C-alpha positions in Angstrom: -14.7 27.2 -16.7 -15.6 24.2 -18.3 -16.7 21.2 -16.3 -14.9 18.1 -16.5 -16.4 14.8 -16.3 -15.7 12.2 -13.7 -14.0 9.9 -16.1 -11.5 12.8 -17.3 -10.8 13.6 -13.4 -9.7 9.5 -13.1 -8.0 9.9 -16.4 -6.1 13.1 -15.1 -5.7 11.4 -11.6 -3.7 8.4 -13.5 -1.2 10.9 -14.9 0.0 12.1 -11.7 2.7 10.5 -8.7 0.9 10.0 -5.5 2.5 13.0 -4.3 0.5 15.0 -6.8 -2.5 13.0 -5.8 -2.0 14.0 -1.7 -1.8 17.7 -2.8 -4.9 17.5 -4.4 -6.8 15.9 -1.5 -5.5 18.1 0.9 -6.5 20.9 -1.4 -10.2 19.4 -1.3 -10.1 19.3 2.6 -9.1 23.0 2.4 -11.3 23.8 0.1 -14.9 21.7 0.5 -13.6 20.5 4.7 -14.0 17.3 3.9 -12.0 14.2 3.8 -12.1 12.5 0.6 -10.5 9.6 1.4 -12.8 9.0 5.0 -15.4 9.0 2.3 -13.3 5.6 0.1 -13.3 4.4 3.5 -16.7 4.5 4.3 -18.0 2.9 1.3 -15.1 0.2 0.9 -17.0 -1.9 3.3 -20.2 -1.8 2.0 -18.8 -2.7 -1.4 -16.8 -5.7 0.5 -19.5 -7.1 2.1 -20.8 -9.0 -0.7 -17.3 -10.4 -1.4 -16.5 -13.8 0.9 -14.0 -13.1 3.4 -10.6 -14.8 3.2 -8.2 -15.5 6.0 -8.5 -13.0 9.1 -5.0 -13.1 9.4 -2.3 -13.7 6.8 1.8 -13.7 6.9 3.4 -11.5 4.5 6.4 -12.8 3.0 8.8 -11.6 0.8 9.6 -13.4 -2.5 12.2 -11.3 -4.5 13.7 -7.9 -3.1 14.1 -6.3 -7.1 16.5 -3.7 -8.2 16.1 -1.6 -5.0 17.4 -4.0 -2.4 18.6 -1.3 -0.1 15.0 0.3 0.0 13.8 -3.5 0.6 16.1 -4.1 3.4 15.4 -0.9 5.0 11.4 -1.6 4.5 12.4 -5.3 6.2 13.9 -3.7 9.2 11.5 -1.5 9.4 8.7 -4.4 10.1 10.9 -7.1 11.7 13.0 -5.3 13.8 16.1 -7.3 12.9 19.2 -6.1 12.1 20.9 -5.1 8.9 22.4 -8.6 8.2 19.4 -10.1 9.1 17.3 -8.2 7.5 19.9 -8.4 4.2 19.7 -12.2 4.3 15.5 -11.9 4.3 16.1 -9.5 1.2 18.5 -11.7 -0.2 16.4 -15.1 0.0 12.8 -13.9 1.1 11.3 -14.9 3.8 8.6 -14.0 6.5 8.7 -10.5 6.8 5.3 -10.0 9.3 3.1 -12.8 10.8 0.2 -13.2 11.8 -1.7 -9.9 10.5 -4.9 -8.5 9.1 -5.8 -8.3 5.9 -5.9 -4.5 5.8 -2.3 -4.1 7.4 -0.9 -6.8 5.2 -2.1 -5.0 1.8 -0.4 -1.8 3.3 2.4 -3.7 3.9 2.5 -5.3 0.2 2.3 -1.9 -1.2 5.0 -0.1 0.3 7.1 -2.9 -0.8 5.6 -3.2 -4.3 6.4 0.1 -4.2 10.1 0.0 -3.4 10.0 -2.7 -6.3 10.0 -6.0 -4.4 7.5 -9.1 -4.6 5.4 -9.9 -2.1 3.0 -12.6 -1.6 0.5 -13.9 1.3 0.1 -17.2 3.3 
């Protein structure tokens, strides 16, 4: 079997869905006994050390729900603990989803909302 270059591996990952990539990660854990995500997390602080620190806490604000409003309402309810009507109001009109969260947590929240088709910003 021919050896794949790192670029070829990355190119093939770009064509996969998140579920397929998760399966690859799980297979790597099984085969090599190592968690590739732990290596990426360990390398991130070293790379980020040179970058200037932003604010330590931010507020996640929903600016637009997008086409998949039901999924966005579910996420708003998950992160705010609000009822259905209040979560729908935030999805319709925008508003704070979560206040005073760490930048890392805010990025995770933003990723979930963007995956659902919403637009989120930090303040």
